[in-house]
C-alpha positions as CSV (number, residue, x, y, z in Angstrom):
1,M,25.4,63.0,-1.5
2,I,22.0,62.4,-3.0
3,I,20.9,58.6,-3.7
4,N,18.1,57.6,-5.9
5,M,17.2,54.6,-3.6
6,F,14.7,51.8,-4.5
7,K,12.6,51.1,-1.3
8,P,11.3,47.6,-1.1
9,E,7.9,46.5,0.4
10,G,7.7,46.3,4.0
11,W,10.4,49.0,4.7
12,T,9.3,52.2,6.2
13,S,11.0,55.4,4.9
14,F,12.8,55.8,8.2
15,D,14.0,52.2,7.9
16,V,15.8,53.1,4.6
17,V,17.2,56.4,6.4
18,K,18.5,54.4,9.3
19,K,20.1,51.8,7.0
20,V,21.8,54.4,5.0
21,R,23.3,56.0,8.3
22,N,24.4,52.7,9.6
23,I,26.3,51.8,6.3
24,T,27.9,55.5,5.6
25,K,28.2,56.6,9.3
26,F,26.9,60.1,8.3
27,K,25.2,61.8,11.2
28,K,22.8,63.6,8.8
29,V,20.7,61.5,6.5
30,G,17.1,62.3,5.3
31,H,14.5,61.4,2.7
32,G,12.6,63.5,0.2
33,G,9.1,62.4,0.4
34,T,7.6,59.5,2.6
35,L,6.8,56.4,0.9
36,D,4.2,54.1,2.7
37,P,5.6,50.6,4.1
38,F,3.5,48.8,1.8
39,A,4.8,50.5,-1.3
40,S,8.0,50.2,-3.3
41,G,9.9,52.3,-5.6
42,I,12.0,55.7,-5.5
43,L,13.0,57.0,-2.3
44,I,15.5,60.0,-2.6
45,I,18.0,60.0,0.3
46,A,20.4,62.8,1.0
47,T,23.2,62.8,3.2
48,E,25.2,65.6,5.3
49,N,25.2,69.1,3.4
50,D,22.9,67.7,0.5
51,T,20.0,67.4,3.0
52,K,19.2,71.1,2.5
53,N,18.0,70.0,-1.0
54,L,15.4,67.6,0.3
55,T,12.6,70.3,0.6
56,S,12.9,71.2,-3.2
57,I,13.1,67.4,-4.1
58,S,9.9,66.6,-2.1
59,S,8.0,69.4,-3.8
60,L,8.7,67.8,-7.4
61,Y,6.0,66.1,-9.2
62,K,5.8,62.2,-8.5
63,K,4.6,59.4,-10.9
64,Y,3.2,56.2,-9.6
65,I,1.7,52.8,-10.8
66,A,-1.2,51.7,-8.5
67,V,-3.5,48.8,-8.3
68,I,-7.0,49.0,-6.7
69,Q,-8.7,46.1,-5.3
70,L,-12.4,46.8,-5.9
71,G,-15.4,45.3,-3.8
72,Q,-13.9,45.8,-0.4
73,T,-12.0,48.4,1.6
74,T,-9.6,48.7,4.6
75,D,-9.1,51.0,7.5
76,T,-5.7,52.2,6.0
77,L,-7.0,52.1,2.5
78,D,-4.2,49.7,1.6
79,I,-3.2,46.1,1.8
80,D,-2.0,46.4,5.5
81,G,-5.2,47.3,6.6
82,K,-8.2,45.6,8.2
83,I,-11.1,44.9,6.0
84,I,-14.1,47.2,7.1
85,L,-16.6,47.1,4.3
86,K,-17.6,45.2,1.3
87,R,-19.8,46.2,-1.5
88,P,-20.6,44.4,-4.8
89,I,-18.8,45.5,-8.0
90,P,-21.0,46.7,-10.8
91,K,-20.4,45.5,-14.3
92,L,-17.7,47.9,-15.6
93,S,-16.3,48.5,-19.1
94,F,-13.0,49.8,-20.0
95,V,-14.5,53.1,-21.3
96,E,-16.5,53.5,-18.1
97,I,-13.5,53.1,-15.8
98,N,-11.4,55.3,-18.0
99,E,-13.9,58.2,-17.9
100,A,-14.1,57.9,-14.0
101,I,-10.3,58.0,-13.7
102,Q,-10.0,61.0,-16.0
103,S,-12.5,62.8,-14.0
104,F,-9.7,63.2,-11.3
105,R,-7.4,64.9,-13.7
106,G,-6.4,68.6,-12.7
107,P,-6.4,70.7,-9.6
108,S,-8.7,69.8,-6.7
109,E,-8.7,69.2,-3.0
110,Q,-8.2,66.0,-1.1
111,I,-8.9,65.2,2.6
112,P,-5.8,63.4,4.2
113,P,-6.5,59.9,5.4
114,M,-6.6,59.2,9.2
115,Y,-3.8,56.7,8.7
116,S,-1.3,59.3,7.6
117,A,1.9,61.2,9.2
118,K,-0.1,64.6,9.1
119,H,-0.1,66.2,12.3
120,Y,-3.4,67.1,14.4
121,K,-2.7,69.3,17.6
122,G,0.9,67.9,17.9
123,K,0.1,64.4,17.3
124,R,0.5,62.3,14.0
125,L,-3.1,61.3,12.7
126,Y,-2.0,57.7,12.3
127,T,-1.5,57.7,16.3
128,L,-5.0,58.8,16.7
129,A,-6.3,56.4,14.1
130,R,-4.7,53.4,16.0
131,K,-6.7,54.4,19.1
132,G,-9.9,54.6,17.1
133,I,-10.1,58.3,17.1
134,V,-11.4,60.2,14.1
135,V,-10.9,63.9,13.7
136,K,-11.9,66.4,11.3
137,R,-9.1,67.2,8.6
138,A,-8.6,70.3,6.5
139,P,-8.6,69.5,2.7
140,S,-5.1,70.0,1.0
141,K,-4.8,71.4,-2.7
142,I,-3.4,69.0,-5.0
143,D,-2.8,68.6,-8.8
144,I,-3.0,65.5,-10.9
145,E,-1.3,66.4,-14.1
146,M,-1.6,63.1,-15.8
147,I,-3.7,59.9,-15.1
148,K,-4.3,57.0,-17.3
149,L,-6.0,53.4,-17.0
150,I,-3.4,50.7,-17.7
151,S,-5.6,47.6,-17.4
152,Y,-9.0,46.2,-15.6
153,D,-9.0,42.5,-14.8
154,K,-12.2,41.4,-13.0
155,S,-11.8,43.4,-9.7
156,K,-8.7,44.9,-10.1
157,I,-7.8,48.4,-11.8
158,T,-4.0,49.2,-12.7
159,F,-3.5,53.0,-13.6
160,E,-0.6,55.4,-13.6
161,V,-0.8,58.7,-12.4
162,K,1.6,61.9,-12.1
163,C,0.7,64.3,-9.2
164,S,1.8,67.1,-6.9
165,K,3.3,66.8,-3.6
166,G,0.6,66.0,-0.8
167,T,-1.4,63.7,-3.1
168,Y,-2.5,60.5,-1.4
169,I,-2.8,57.7,-3.9
170,R,-4.7,55.8,-1.2
171,V,-7.3,58.3,-1.2
172,L,-7.3,58.7,-4.8
173,G,-8.0,54.9,-5.2
174,E,-10.8,55.3,-2.6
175,N,-12.3,57.9,-4.7
176,I,-12.0,56.1,-8.0
177,A,-13.9,53.2,-6.5
178,K,-16.5,55.4,-5.2
179,K,-16.9,57.0,-8.5
180,L,-17.5,53.6,-9.9
181,H,-20.3,52.9,-7.1
182,T,-18.3,50.5,-5.1
183,V,-15.4,50.5,-2.6
184,G,-11.6,49.8,-2.8
185,Y,-8.2,49.9,-1.5
186,L,-4.8,50.0,-2.8
187,S,-3.2,46.5,-3.2
188,K,0.0,47.5,-4.7
189,L,1.7,50.9,-5.2
190,E,5.0,51.7,-6.8
191,R,6.6,55.2,-7.3
192,I,8.5,55.2,-10.5
193,Q,9.6,58.9,-10.7
194,I,10.4,62.0,-8.7
195,G,11.1,64.9,-11.0
196,D,14.0,63.9,-13.3
197,Y,14.8,60.8,-11.0
198,H,13.6,57.7,-12.4
199,I,13.2,54.1,-11.1
200,T,15.4,52.5,-13.9
201,N,18.4,54.5,-12.5
202,S,17.7,53.6,-8.7
203,I,19.8,51.5,-6.6
204,S,18.7,48.7,-4.3
205,I,19.8,48.8,-0.6
206,D,21.9,45.8,-0.9
207,N,23.6,47.1,-4.0
208,F,24.3,50.4,-2.3
209,E,25.8,48.7,0.7
210,K,28.1,46.6,-1.5
211,K,29.2,49.6,-3.5
212,W,30.0,51.7,-0.4
213,K,32.0,48.8,1.2
214,S,34.0,48.3,-2.0
215,L,34.9,52.1,-1.9
216,E,36.1,51.8,1.5
217,N,38.6,48.9,0.8
């Protein structure tokens, strides 16, 4: 079974996997592409024999809507982190912001953030980051197929992006802010599409549980 699940803010991807396992009683449950706890949106869940399809699902291009808070940044590059730096926000026009955003379109390399699940000598980077340890990370090849500015309101930029596997939107947000000669972090992130799976067809955890229980009765 493959489930187009909607992950709410505050849940880890593993929280959703664990919940589905408890609801269905299936032994094998996994997800196709981690979504940060502060983020919401699509999380593809697979059970039993369908878990073998998760590798191909996780490699699909993904689409997000993100909001960058300009003028300050956090250690995690998202709203859950601690503010570590503040800088003035220059006077910006819609055209200037759009030009900066468009400069990130296409193939490039991106350095994974310290607060990520990437491994370094057998340990997760976020484990080291929580101890205040910063290590050199190898850049990863990424591709931004589409990126567009949705709105700019005082100190917040909202944009939409379609990107390849391994792209950290938090890092993209940080780099966009730097391009605009300030700093920033993601205050909101929603994954709206993975391949042909769309958020409009996703199911909430509560509705999935109700539907599953109705099938059992």
